[in-house]
N, C-alpha and C positions, 0 to 999 in steps of 0.2 A: 543841595537842590538849591537852582539858582531862584530867585524872588520870581521870574516871568513864568519857569516851570511850575513853580508853589501856586501862582495865579491861575494857571490854565487848568491844574486841578479841582481847585477849588471852583473855579468855572463850571468845569463839567459835573462836580456834583451837586452846585445849585442848579442846574439845568435838568438833572434828572430826578431831582425833589420836586420841582417845581412845576414840570412839564404835566404829571398826572393832577395836578391841583388845577392847573389853567384848563383842563379839558374839561373837569367835574365842574368847573366856575362857567365854563362856556356852555352847560346845558347836559352834555354826553354824561349819558348816566352810568355807562361801564365804558372801559377800553378793549383793544384788542392785543393779545398777549397769546404769542407764538402759535397763532392761526384760531384762540379760542375766544369768546367775550368774559371776562374777568371784570370784578368789582374793582373799587379805586384801590383797594389791599391787595390786587391780585388772584384774590379768590375765584376759582373755576364758578361759570355761570350755567343753571340747568335748565332744559324745557321738559316737561311733562306731556306724556302722550295724551293722558287722559283731559287735559286742558281742551276745552273746544270753545271756540266763537270771542278769542279772547278774553275768556273766564278761567279764573283759577279753580280747579278741583281740589288744591292741597289746600285743607283749613285744619283747625284742630290741631290733633298733634302730630298730621302730617306737617303742618308751616312751622311745628318747633323740630323736626329732623330736617325738614328744606324751607330755612328762612326766606321768604320772599326779597329780591330785590325792592324796598319801599321808596317810594316815591314823596316828596312833598308835594300837600295838598295844590299848591300854586305850580308844578311841573308842568311842562306843557310839552305837548309831542313835537316832534321834530324828525326828518327824515323817516328811518325805518324803526324809531323808538316811537311809543306809544304809551299810555297811564291807562291802566283800568282800575275798577274800583272793586275791590272785595266784599268777602260777604258780611265783614265787620264793619266798612264803610271805608277803610282806610285804601290809600293809592298805591299800586304798584307797577314796577317798569314791565314793559311788554316789548320784546324784539320782533317785528315782524307779526307781529299779532298772540305771539306766543309768550305769555308771562314766563319770568327769570326767577331763578334760585339759587341760593348757594347751598352748601350740603353739610351739617355740624360734623361728618367725619373727615372732612377733608380740615386740617388742623393748620397747613402753614401753604402759602401762594403756590399755585401750579399745581398743587394735588388734584386729583381727578379721578377720587375712589365711588363715586356715585354714578359716575360713566355706566349705562346699560343695565342699573339696578332696575328689580322687580320685571323681570323677564325683556328688559329693554324698553320698559316704560319711561325711564328718566335717560337724557342724552346729555351731553355735553351741548351747550348751546354754540353755533358759527354765527360768524357776520356772515352777508350777502356777498357774493364776488361780483 
């Protein structure tokens, strides 16, 4: 391999590693991966049908199985992204008014094992078109 080829490959790897971090630093709490919302680790995000009016109905044991996409206390809404206050006073990201969660049975990026659970109450979160 020539020095130029090695440099181009190294640059490509650097860009692939840095872009998700830049999106996070720019204030985006999540990314779009293959048409669905994911956290910055590539884990699928879900919405819960029982959440109403920008309030999470998933607390205690539910939140152990469906960890909320937590927001820093100083997080600011941007575009379709808002921040809600959970029952315990912590902050959680919501997209288009719907609180977002990951699922404990998704063990690697791209898995969507929670989609449709509880008679369809859990759905993969998708971006607005």
